C-alpha positions in Angstrom: -49.2 -171.5 -66.8 -50.3 -169.7 -70.0 -49.5 -171.3 -73.3 -47.0 -169.7 -75.8 -48.7 -166.6 -77.3 -48.0 -167.9 -80.8 -49.1 -171.5 -80.3 -50.4 -173.2 -83.5 -52.5 -175.7 -81.4 -56.2 -175.2 -82.1 -58.2 -173.5 -79.3 -61.7 -175.0 -78.8 -64.7 -172.9 -79.7 -66.2 -171.2 -76.7 -62.8 -170.7 -75.0 -62.2 -167.2 -73.7 -59.2 -165.5 -75.3 -57.3 -162.4 -74.1 -55.1 -160.4 -76.4 -52.6 -157.5 -76.1 -53.3 -154.8 -78.7 -51.1 -151.9 -79.6 -52.3 -148.9 -81.6 -51.6 -145.4 -82.8 -54.8 -143.5 -82.1 -54.0 -140.5 -84.2 -56.6 -141.1 -86.9 -59.3 -142.8 -84.8 -62.3 -141.5 -82.9 -61.1 -143.3 -79.8 -61.4 -147.0 -78.9 -65.2 -147.5 -78.7 -67.5 -148.1 -81.6 -69.9 -145.2 -82.3 -73.4 -145.3 -83.7 -72.6 -142.5 -86.1 -71.9 -143.4 -89.7 -68.5 -142.4 -91.0 -66.9 -142.5 -87.5 -63.9 -144.9 -87.4 -62.7 -146.3 -84.2 -60.0 -148.8 -83.1 -62.7 -151.3 -82.0 -64.3 -151.1 -85.4 -61.1 -152.0 -87.2 -60.2 -154.8 -84.8 -63.6 -156.4 -84.8 -63.7 -156.3 -88.6 -60.3 -158.1 -88.8 -61.1 -160.7 -86.2 -64.6 -161.3 -87.7 -63.0 -162.2 -91.0 -60.9 -164.9 -89.4 -64.0 -166.3 -87.6 -66.2 -165.8 -90.7 -68.8 -164.3 -88.5 -69.3 -161.0 -86.7 -68.6 -160.7 -82.9 -67.7 -158.2 -80.3 -64.6 -157.7 -78.0 -64.3 -156.1 -74.6 -61.4 -153.9 -73.6 -59.5 -152.8 -70.4 -59.9 -149.1 -71.0 -61.8 -147.1 -73.6 -59.2 -144.6 -74.8 -60.3 -141.2 -76.3 -59.9 -139.8 -79.7 -56.2 -139.4 -80.6 -55.0 -141.4 -77.5 -52.6 -144.4 -78.1 -52.1 -147.8 -76.5 -48.9 -149.7 -76.0 -50.9 -152.4 -74.1 -54.6 -152.4 -74.5 -56.0 -155.8 -73.3 -59.1 -157.2 -74.8 -61.0 -160.5 -74.5 -63.6 -162.4 -76.5 -65.1 -165.8 -76.5 -63.5 -167.8 -79.3 -66.5 -168.4 -81.7 -64.7 -171.0 -83.8 -61.8 -173.4 -83.4 -58.7 -171.3 -84.3 -55.2 -171.3 -82.9 -53.7 -168.4 -81.0 -51.3 -168.0 -83.9 -54.2 -167.7 -86.3 -55.7 -164.9 -84.3 -52.4 -163.0 -84.0 -51.0 -163.5 -87.5 -54.3 -163.5 -89.3 -55.6 -160.5 -87.4 -52.4 -158.5 -88.1 -52.6 -159.4 -91.8 -56.1 -157.8 -91.9 -55.4 -154.8 -89.7 -54.0 -151.4 -90.8 -50.4 -150.7 -90.0 -51.3 -148.6 -86.9 -53.0 -151.4 -85.0 -51.2 -154.6 -84.0 -52.1 -157.7 -81.9 -49.0 -158.9 -79.9 -50.4 -162.1 -78.4 -53.6 -164.1 -77.9 -54.0 -166.6 -75.0 -56.7 -168.8 -73.6 -57.8 -167.5 -70.2 -60.3 -168.6 -67.5 -63.9 -168.1 -68.2 -64.2 -165.5 -65.4 -61.5 -163.3 -66.9 -62.8 -159.9 -68.0 -60.5 -157.4 -69.7 -62.2 -154.5 -67.8 -63.6 -155.8 -64.6 -60.7 -158.2 -63.7 -58.1 -155.4 -64.0 -56.5 -154.3 -60.7 -54.9 -151.1 -62.2 -54.1 -149.2 -65.3 -50.9 -147.4 -66.1 -50.5 -144.4 -68.4 -47.5 -142.5 -69.7 -47.7 -139.0 -71.1 -44.8 -138.0 -73.3 -43.8 -134.4 -73.9 -41.2 -133.2 -76.4 -39.6 -130.3 -74.6 -37.8 -128.6 -77.5 -37.6 -125.1 -78.9 -39.0 -126.2 -82.3 -41.8 -128.7 -82.7 -40.4 -132.1 -83.8 -41.1 -133.3 -87.4 -40.7 -137.0 -86.5 -43.3 -138.8 -84.4 -45.2 -135.5 -84.0 -48.5 -137.4 -83.8 -47.1 -139.5 -80.9 -45.9 -136.6 -78.7 -47.1 -133.4 -77.1 -44.9 -130.5 -77.8 -44.1 -127.9 -75.1 -41.7 -125.1 -76.0 -41.0 -123.6 -72.6 -38.3 -125.4 -70.5 -39.8 -127.8 -68.0 -38.5 -128.5 -64.5 -39.2 -132.2 -64.3 -38.1 -132.5 -60.7 -40.6 -129.7 -59.7 -43.3 -131.6 -61.6 -42.4 -134.8 -59.9 -42.6 -133.3 -56.4 -45.9 -131.6 -57.1 -47.4 -134.8 -58.5 -46.9 -136.7 -55.2 -49.9 -134.8 -53.9 -52.0 -137.0 -56.2 -51.1 -140.3 -54.4 -53.7 -142.3 -52.5 -57.5 -142.5 -52.7 -58.9 -139.0 -53.2 -61.6 -137.0 -54.9 -60.3 -136.1 -58.3 -63.2 -133.8 -59.3 -60.6 -131.1 -60.1 -59.3 -133.3 -62.9 -62.6 -134.7 -64.1 -64.1 -133.8 -67.5 -67.5 -132.3 -67.5 -68.7 -135.1 -69.8 -67.5 -137.8 -67.4 -70.2 -140.3 -66.5 -68.6 -142.0 -63.5 -70.9 -142.2 -60.5 -68.0 -141.2 -58.2 -64.9 -138.9 -58.5 -63.0 -141.1 -56.1 -59.9 -142.8 -57.5 -56.8 -144.4 -56.0 -53.5 -143.3 -57.5 -50.9 -145.9 -56.7 -47.9 -144.4 -58.4 -46.9 -141.2 -60.1 -43.6 -140.0 -61.4 -42.2 -137.3 -63.8 -38.8 -137.8 -65.3 -36.7 -136.2 -68.0 -35.2 -138.5 -70.6 -33.1 -136.2 -72.8 -35.5 -133.8 -74.6 -38.5 -135.9 -73.5 -40.4 -135.3 -70.2 -42.5 -138.3 -69.2 -45.3 -138.4 -66.7 -46.2 -141.9 -65.5 -49.2 -142.6 -63.4 -50.9 -145.7 -62.2 -54.4 -146.0 -60.5 -57.1 -148.5 -60.0 -59.1 -146.6 -62.6 -59.3 -143.1 -64.2 -61.9 -140.5 -64.8 -62.6 -139.1 -68.3 -59.7 -136.9 -69.2 -58.1 -137.3 -65.8 -54.6 -138.0 -67.0 -54.6 -135.2 -69.6 -56.0 -132.7 -67.0 -53.3 -133.8 -64.6 -50.7 -133.4 -67.3 -51.9 -129.9 -68.2 -51.6 -128.9 -64.5 -48.2 -130.3 -64.1 -47.0 -128.6 -67.3 -48.0 -125.3 -65.7 -45.9 -126.2 -62.7 -43.0 -127.3 -64.8 -42.7 -124.1 -66.8 -43.1 -121.9 -63.8 -46.6 -120.6 -64.4 -47.8 -122.2 -61.1 -46.1 -123.2 -57.9 -45.8 -126.8 -56.9 -48.3 -126.5 -54.0 -51.0 -125.4 -56.5 -51.7 -129.1 -57.3 -52.6 -129.9 -53.7 -54.9 -126.9 -53.7 -56.6 -127.9 -56.9 -57.4 -131.3 -55.4 -58.8 -129.8 -52.2 -60.9 -127.3 -54.2 -62.5 -130.0 -56.4 -63.2 -127.4 -59.1 -62.2 -128.3 -62.6 -62.6 -124.7 -63.7 -59.7 -123.7 -61.5 -57.3 -126.1 -63.3 -55.1 -125.7 -66.4 -56.1 -126.5 -69.9 -56.5 -130.2 -70.9 -53.2 -131.4 -72.4 -53.4 -132.7 -76.0 -54.3 -136.4 -76.6 -51.2 -137.0 -78.8 -48.8 -137.6 -75.9 -51.0 -140.1 -74.0 -50.5 -143.9 -73.9 -52.2 -146.7 -72.1 -49.0 -148.7 -71.4 -50.0 -151.5 -68.9 -52.9 -153.2 -67.3 -52.4 -155.3 -64.1 -54.4 -158.5 -63.5 -54.2 -161.1 -60.8 -51.4 -163.6 -61.4 -53.7 -166.5 -61.6 -54.7 -165.5 -65.1 -51.2 -166.0 -66.4 -50.9 -163.1 -68.8 -47.4 -162.3 -70.1 -45.6 -159.2 -68.7 -45.8 -156.1 -70.8 -42.5 -154.7 -72.1 -41.6 -151.1 -71.4 -43.1 -148.8 -73.9 -43.9 -147.0 -76.1 -40.8 -147.9 -78.1 -39.8 -144.3 -78.7 -38.8 -144.2 -75.0 -36.3 -147.0 -75.4 -36.4 -150.6 -74.2 -34.6 -150.6 -70.8 -35.1 -147.3 -68.9 -33.4 -147.4 -65.6 -35.5 -149.4 -63.1 -37.7 -151.4 -65.5 -41.5 -151.1 -65.6 -41.6 -147.7 -63.8 -39.6 -144.6 -64.7 
């Protein structure tokens, strides 16, 4: 059983800690630290804040290295506690030192073999589209805008071709460094929530730009530029050049990471909050 995420009990130095981190990626050059000067990333800001608490520099590991402009409702990180500090100190002290667009929600001791990336069974993303005649003024950095009316049901039906373990070369960025294009999509759905259209997809892992390339293709189906069976044809053709334009980063969120139950991590609430807190059936749309 995991301890309370805001426990004030000291955690011994050397203990591995896991944290849930939320961030708006609009002004950051992605998650991962870069060697170039003047490039600011989420990892830079987080490590700076946590290092001030520890009074020494150290590194953290994450579940998924999000790209420039991509957000996270539930990024999971881990680090080995360099000093004796409580979970509460890491959460409250970290947030006091972080900018307003990055927040730590909990910090918990975990087993020494826990790894934020390699222990993960799956990742879940949501892509949020404002389907309105005029671009919204509010939350415009957290949404993708699409003017033409979208048929969410047609998008949903077309997306079912993505299920299972398949070669996703047709949705892989040219810069992707993965040794294999094979990925296992476990769940995919598209649903309309008022003026928002939301794509939700879960897989064991994702290729570089895979979700945004899928979103771009489904938008072409939704507004009638392409028929639904086109998605299946793209997969079979394995040619990225035959696909649609990559959808913007602003609508994409890493929303959940699944780990074996033995690690005792808290369940992630539905998010991002702009979608509401209790949509229909719970964790999936």
